[in-house]
N, C-alpha and C positions, 0 to 999 in steps of 0.2 A: 549298470548305471542307475543311480537313484534319481527320481524325479521329485523336485521340491517346489512348493508353491511359495513365492516371496511377494511381499507387498512393498511397493515403492511409491515415491512421490514424484510427480512431474509438475511443472509450474508454467502457467500461461497467464498473460496479462488479462485482467478483467475488462479493460477498456478496448484494446485492439485484438485480443485473443492470440497474440503472438506467443508461441511456446518457446521457452528458453532452450536454445541449442548453442552449445559452446562454439562450434565451428561450422554451423549451418549444414552439417551432414546427418545429424540425428538429434532427437530430443533427449536431453540429459535426464537421468533418473537419479533421485536422491533417496537415501535411507530414511531420513526424517525431515520434518519441516525445519527444525533448527539447523540442520546441515544445509538445507536450501538457503535459509536466511544468511548463514555465514558465508556462503559462496557468492550469492547474488548481491548482497548489500554493497560490497566494494565496486560492483559493476553498475550501481545506480538503481537497482531494482528495490522495491519496497514490498514487504509482506507484513501486513498488519496482524495484530493479536487475534482478530477474528477471521484470519486467512484471506483477506482481500489482497489481490496481487496487482502491482503496477510496474510495468517495465520502465526502462530508463528513458523512454521517449519524453521529450520536454514540450510537446505540442500543447495547444490550448485545451484540447479535449482531455488529455491526461491531467493537466494542471487543474482543470475544473473538477474532475472526479476526485482528486486528492483534496482539494479545497472543500468539497462537499462533506468530507469526513470530519473536518475541524469543528469544534464546538463554537457556538456564538460567543462573541466577546462579552465578558461580564460588565455590567454597569453597576456602579456604586452610587447609591442615593443616600445622602446624609440629610436628616431633618433640618430644614431651614436653608438648604443649599439652593442657590439660584440657578435656574435653567438658563440656557443660552439666550432665550428670548426675554429674560429678566423676570420671569414669574418664579415664585417660590414653589419648590417641590414638597 
């Protein structure tokens, strides 16, 4: 019998540390991050480009962690535009 060393990917939520287990009997191992994304996305999991992982839990702690990744809203300032308080910007 040949012994071979294989590298695999397991996925756990960065917020609650829950490891993805398909039927709660074992941790699922993936061949690639892309394979993990393909399988987990329909189940509500999010894996970002920089490998941050969020499970499908929709609680406030998970929502806050995802919201923190979002960029700030852009503001457009046009010369001569009036601010809400009536002053010119």
